[in-house]
C-alpha positions as CSV (number, residue, x, y, z in Angstrom):
1,X,56.6,-67.0,-41.5
2,X,58.3,-67.4,-38.2
3,X,58.3,-63.5,-37.7
4,X,54.5,-63.4,-38.4
5,X,53.8,-66.1,-35.8
6,X,56.0,-64.2,-33.2
7,X,54.1,-60.9,-34.0
8,X,50.8,-62.7,-33.6
9,X,51.9,-64.1,-30.2
10,X,53.0,-60.7,-29.0
11,X,49.6,-59.2,-30.0
12,X,47.8,-62.0,-28.3
13,X,49.7,-61.5,-25.1
14,X,49.2,-57.8,-25.1
15,X,45.5,-58.2,-25.7
16,X,45.3,-60.6,-22.8
17,X,47.1,-58.1,-20.5
18,X,44.7,-55.4,-21.6
19,X,41.7,-57.6,-21.2
20,X,42.5,-58.5,-17.6
21,X,42.1,-54.9,-16.2
22,X,39.0,-54.4,-18.2
23,X,37.4,-57.5,-16.7
24,X,38.3,-56.1,-13.2
25,X,36.6,-52.8,-14.1
26,X,33.2,-54.6,-14.6
27,X,33.1,-55.2,-10.9
28,X,32.8,-51.4,-10.5
29,X,30.2,-51.0,-13.4
30,X,28.3,-47.8,-13.8
31,X,24.5,-47.7,-13.0
32,X,22.0,-45.2,-14.3
33,X,19.6,-43.8,-11.7
34,X,16.6,-41.6,-11.2
35,X,16.2,-39.8,-7.9
36,X,13.3,-37.4,-7.0
37,X,11.2,-36.0,-4.2
38,X,7.7,-34.5,-4.5
39,X,7.1,-31.9,-1.8
40,X,3.8,-30.1,-1.0
41,X,2.4,-27.5,1.3
42,X,-1.0,-26.4,2.4
43,X,-1.2,-22.6,2.8
44,X,-4.0,-21.0,4.8
45,X,-7.1,-22.8,5.9
46,X,-10.8,-23.4,5.0
47,X,-12.0,-22.7,1.5
48,X,-9.3,-20.2,0.9
49,X,-6.5,-22.8,1.4
50,X,-4.1,-23.5,-1.4
51,X,-2.1,-26.6,-2.1
52,X,1.2,-26.1,-3.9
53,X,3.5,-29.1,-5.0
54,X,6.7,-29.5,-6.8
55,X,9.2,-32.1,-7.8
56,X,13.0,-31.9,-7.4
57,X,14.9,-34.6,-9.3
58,X,17.8,-35.7,-11.4
59,X,19.3,-38.6,-13.3
60,X,22.7,-39.8,-12.3
61,X,25.4,-42.3,-13.1
62,X,27.1,-44.0,-10.2
63,X,29.7,-46.6,-9.5
64,X,30.6,-48.2,-6.1
65,X,32.6,-45.0,-5.2
66,X,31.5,-42.1,-7.3
67,X,28.3,-40.5,-8.6
68,X,27.8,-37.9,-11.4
69,X,24.9,-35.8,-12.6
70,X,23.4,-36.8,-16.0
71,X,21.9,-33.7,-17.7
72,X,20.3,-31.1,-15.4
73,X,18.5,-31.1,-12.1
74,X,14.9,-30.4,-12.6
75,X,12.4,-28.5,-10.4
76,X,8.9,-28.2,-11.7
77,X,5.5,-27.3,-10.2
78,X,2.9,-30.0,-10.6
79,X,0.1,-28.5,-8.5
80,X,-0.6,-24.9,-7.6
81,X,2.2,-22.4,-7.8
82,X,5.9,-22.5,-6.8
83,X,8.5,-19.9,-7.8
84,X,12.1,-21.2,-8.1
85,X,15.0,-18.9,-7.5
86,X,17.6,-21.7,-7.8
87,X,17.6,-25.3,-8.9
88,X,20.8,-27.3,-9.5
89,X,23.8,-29.1,-8.2
90,X,25.0,-28.0,-4.8
91,X,28.2,-30.0,-4.9
92,X,29.8,-33.4,-4.9
93,X,29.7,-34.1,-8.6
94,X,32.2,-37.0,-9.1
95,X,32.4,-37.8,-5.4
96,X,30.6,-40.3,-3.1
97,X,27.6,-38.0,-2.5
98,X,26.0,-35.7,-5.1
99,X,23.9,-32.9,-3.6
100,X,21.1,-31.3,-5.5
101,X,18.6,-28.7,-4.4
102,X,16.1,-25.9,-4.9
103,X,15.4,-22.6,-3.3
104,X,11.8,-21.3,-3.8
105,X,8.9,-19.2,-2.6
106,X,5.1,-19.5,-2.7
107,X,2.8,-16.7,-3.9
108,X,0.4,-17.2,-1.0
109,X,3.0,-17.4,1.8
110,X,5.8,-15.1,2.8
111,X,9.4,-16.2,3.2
112,X,11.9,-18.3,1.3
113,X,12.3,-22.0,1.5
114,X,14.6,-24.8,0.4
115,X,14.8,-28.5,-0.4
116,X,18.0,-30.6,-0.7
117,X,18.8,-34.2,-1.7
118,X,22.0,-36.3,-1.3
119,X,22.3,-39.0,-3.9
120,X,24.9,-41.6,-2.9
121,X,27.4,-43.7,-4.9
122,X,27.2,-47.5,-4.5
123,X,24.9,-50.3,-5.7
124,X,22.0,-49.6,-3.2
125,X,20.3,-46.5,-4.9
126,X,20.3,-44.6,-1.6
127,X,19.4,-41.0,-1.3
128,X,18.1,-38.7,1.5
129,X,16.4,-35.4,1.5
130,X,15.8,-32.5,3.9
131,X,14.5,-29.0,3.8
132,X,12.0,-26.5,5.0
133,X,9.3,-28.0,7.2
134,X,8.1,-25.4,9.7
135,X,4.5,-24.3,9.5
136,X,5.1,-20.6,9.4
137,X,4.3,-17.5,7.3
138,X,0.9,-18.9,6.3
139,X,2.0,-22.5,5.7
140,X,-0.2,-24.9,7.7
141,X,1.2,-28.2,6.6
142,X,4.3,-29.6,4.7
143,X,4.2,-33.1,3.4
144,X,6.1,-35.4,0.9
145,X,3.8,-36.6,-1.8
146,X,6.3,-39.2,-3.2
147,X,10.1,-39.9,-3.3
148,X,12.4,-42.4,-4.7
149,X,15.9,-43.5,-5.7
150,X,15.5,-45.9,-8.5
151,X,18.2,-47.6,-10.5
């Protein structure tokens, strides 16, 4: 009986030693996030003007120091017509800043265009975006329809 009590005591001490690091890990818990940007252009003018819009977005998991993509980056047209030649992760998976992006064209404007987003690790759901914004090649106005980093 004494051997059984000693074995139980060793198991209890070991469990306590394992539980302590696990409790510390909860301070760096993973958060699931949605990040996106809706970008639009007006091409041409007057009654012949076209309005083309798309969304670039991704789900991610982040801790205080790292961020990872969940699934795939998506790029989809929600108004008009946008042709994507690339849509995906540009780098930083598992680092402090995950970069996603898209390269695209419009059927009623010449040239190639891009949009990029950095999604940041940490508890604040921060992200930023940048990309094509010059009114050239038939484009008369770029605008952001909506954007967000939600956790």
